[in-house]
C-alpha positions in Angstrom: 0.1 0.0 0.0 2.6 2.3 0.7 4.4 1.7 -2.1 1.4 2.9 -4.3 1.2 6.4 -2.2 4.6 7.0 -3.5 4.4 5.8 -7.2 1.9 8.1 -8.4 3.3 12.0 -6.7 6.4 9.8 -8.2 5.3 9.9 -11.8 3.6 13.4 -11.4 7.2 14.7 -10.4 9.0 13.2 -13.2 6.1 13.8 -15.9 6.8 18.2 -14.1 10.7 17.3 -14.4 10.7 16.6 -18.1 7.7 19.7 -19.0 10.4 22.2 -17.0 13.7 20.5 -18.8 11.3 20.6 -22.3 10.6 23.9 -22.1 13.7 25.3 -21.2 15.8 23.2 -23.3 13.1 23.9 -26.2 13.4 27.2 -25.7 16.7 28.6 -24.2 19.0 27.0 -27.1 21.2 30.0 -26.7 23.0 28.0 -24.1 23.4 24.7 -22.3 21.0 22.4 -21.4 19.5 22.0 -18.2 20.1 18.5 -16.8 17.7 19.0 -13.7 16.4 20.8 -11.1 18.6 20.7 -8.1 20.0 23.6 -6.7 23.4 22.9 -8.2 22.5 21.8 -11.8 20.3 25.3 -11.9 22.8 27.5 -10.7 25.4 26.3 -13.1 22.8 26.8 -16.2 22.3 30.5 -14.9 25.6 31.6 -15.6 25.5 30.3 -18.9 22.2 31.3 -19.2 23.0 34.9 -18.2 26.5 35.0 -20.2 23.8 34.8 -23.8 20.6 36.2 -22.8 21.7 39.0 -19.9 18.3 40.1 -18.5 15.8 40.9 -15.9 13.9 37.7 -17.7 16.7 35.4 -16.8 16.0 35.9 -13.6 12.0 35.7 -13.2 13.5 31.8 -15.5 15.5 31.0 -12.9 13.8 31.9 -9.6 10.6 30.0 -11.0 12.9 27.0 -11.6 14.1 27.1 -8.3 10.7 27.6 -6.7 9.4 24.7 -8.9 12.3 23.1 -7.4 11.7 23.5 -3.7 8.2 22.3 -3.8 9.0 19.0 -5.4 11.0 18.8 -2.3 8.7 20.1 0.4 6.2 17.4 -1.4 8.6 14.9 -1.1 9.6 14.7 2.2 5.7 16.0 3.8 7.7 19.3 4.9 4.6 21.3 2.9 2.2 19.2 6.1 4.8 20.9 8.5 5.4 24.4 7.1 2.0 25.0 5.0 3.3 27.7 2.7 5.0 29.6 5.3 8.2 29.0 3.3 6.4 28.9 -0.4 6.4 32.1 -2.4 3.0 32.3 -3.0 0.1 29.1 -2.7 1.0 29.0 -6.5 -0.1 25.4 -8.2 3.2 23.8 -10.3 1.4 23.9 -13.3 0.7 27.7 -13.5 4.6 27.7 -12.1 5.1 25.7 -15.1 2.9 28.1 -17.3 4.8 30.6 -15.9 8.1 29.6 -17.4 6.1 28.8 -20.2 5.8 32.6 -21.2 9.3 33.8 -19.2 10.9 32.2 -21.8 8.6 32.6 -24.5 9.8 36.4 -24.3 13.1 35.9 -23.9 12.9 33.9 -27.6 9.7 33.8 -28.9 9.1 30.3 -30.2 5.7 29.7 -27.9 5.5 26.8 -25.9 2.2 25.4 -24.5 2.6 23.7 -21.2 0.1 21.0 -21.0 0.7 20.0 -17.6 -2.5 19.1 -15.3 -1.6 19.8 -11.5 
C-alpha cells in the first residue's frame, strides 16, 4: 500500500521535471541545456544563461525553476504538512508555475511553448 501512495507522486514529479526541461531546453537553445532541477544544476545553468541572454527575464526564469524545485522537495518529504505555505512564495500550483516558466522563456526567445500539464 505504501508503494502505491509514493508511486503516483513520483511519476507526477518526473512528468513535471520533464516538462520543465523541455520548455527550457527547447526555447533557450543559445545556452547549455538544463540537465536537472537540483540547486546545483540550475545555478550552473544560470551562469551560462546570464552570459547568453543577460536580462531581468533570466532572473524570473531561474527563480521560477528554483520555486518548482523547492516545491518538489517539500512535496517529497511531506514538509508542506509541517510548514504549510510559510516557506513558499505563494500558493500557486505547480502547473501555474510551469505555465509562468513557458511565458518567461517565450519572452526571451519568441518560440511559443504551450504547457499541457495538469496539476
